[in-house]
N, C-alpha and C positions, 0 to 999 in steps of 0.2 A: 947828389947822384951819381949815384952807375950809368957805363955807358948801356951798358943791355937795358937797362929803365928808359932812357930817353925816348927811342921807337915806338915804347907800347905808350907813355905816356902822352907820345904825340898826335901817335894814332886816336887815341880818345881822343884826345881835343879836340882833334879832327872832325868826328863822328858827332861830335857834341858842337859841333860850330854847324857843321852840315845839316842836322837836326833840326836846328835853331833856327836854320835860314829856308830850310822846307816849310816850318811851322809860319814863320811871316808872309810865306808868298800864299800858305792854305786860308791864310787867315786875310790877307791883303784884300780881299773881293774879288777882282781881274785875274787870275793864274797868271797868265799870258802876260799884261804889264807889268806886277809885280817883278815874274823871272825877270823881266828883259832888263827892269833897274836896276834887280842884283848883279845879274851877266855885266849892265854897261860901271856898274858902282863898283864891282871887280878888275874889269880890264883895269878900268882907272887908276886902281891903289895899284897894279905896278907897273905903270906909265914910266914913275920917279925911277924904276931901278935900269930902264933900257939903257943910260949909259955904261952901265956899269957889265954888261954883257959882249959878248965879241956876236959880231953879224953872223947869221947863219950862212951855214954851208949850202948847197943845193941838194946835198941830200938830205939835210936836216930840215929845208923846205918842202921837201916830199912830206917828210913825216907829219909837218908840223900843218898841210893842207891834207892828209889822210885825216888826223886826229880832231881838226876842225869839224871836219866833214861826220867824223863820228861824234864828237861832242855837242855837233846841232842837231842827228837823230835823237840823241839820247835826251836835250835838253824839251827839244818836242814830245817825245812818248811819256816822256816826265809830266808838262803842262798837262798835255791831254787826260794822264791819269788823276792826275790831282783836279780836273777836272770835272769828272766822272766817280772820285771813291773820295773816301774818308782817311784823311791823312795817319789815321792811328792805323789801317790796312794797307794803304798802297804802299807808304813811308818802307813799313820792313821788308816787303816783296821786292821793291824796286833795288834796298842796300844789301837786302839781304840774298840777292843768285850773284851779286859778284863776285863772292870767291870761289863758285863753283864754278861759274864763267871761266875765272881768272886762271882756274887749276885745270880748267880742261884745254885751252887755249896753251897756256906753257906749256902743257904738256906732247899738245901733238904740233906744234907750233917750234917752242923754244927745246923738244927734247929735255924738259926737265921731268924731274918725276916725285912723285910723292912717295911717303911709307903708307905701307896698309893703315897704321894706326890714322895717317894724316887723310888720306882719300875718309876710311870709317868715320872719322871725326866729321868730314865734308857731308855723307849722304846725308848724317843724323842728324846736324844742322836744317839739310836743306828740306830732309823729312818734318822738322819742325815746324820749317816756312809753310811747305803744304796745308801740312792741319791747320797752322795762324789762319793761313788765307781760307781755308776753305769758307764759305759764308756759311753762318748755322741755317738749319732747318728750322722754320718756325712750326708749335705746334697746330694744329689743324682743329 
């Protein structure tokens, strides 16, 4: 396997596992309880790796706390969305806006620049997402 292909394969694998996890959460009945079980299981799965990483510095702790807050807000919003909507609609919207938001934040916070083709692709994909997410009008 070529080195440039590995990140693409890992991203696709990640996308599949996230989709499967959310399917499991939605079908589990109680979305909040099932999401909590999934989160606790994921946290427990990395505990055996703790002895192999250095203790975080003060600066890293700040980033961890901010990440924890952001992740908690994301989890809350996701659970509320899954309780209210169909997975086939909620999941693509939830995951589809991430690239656009990431590009905007990277532009303004990290001073990174996308090419015109990159912005064009993001705008096209986001427009497709909005078309997909717009509820169908029922015939009268």
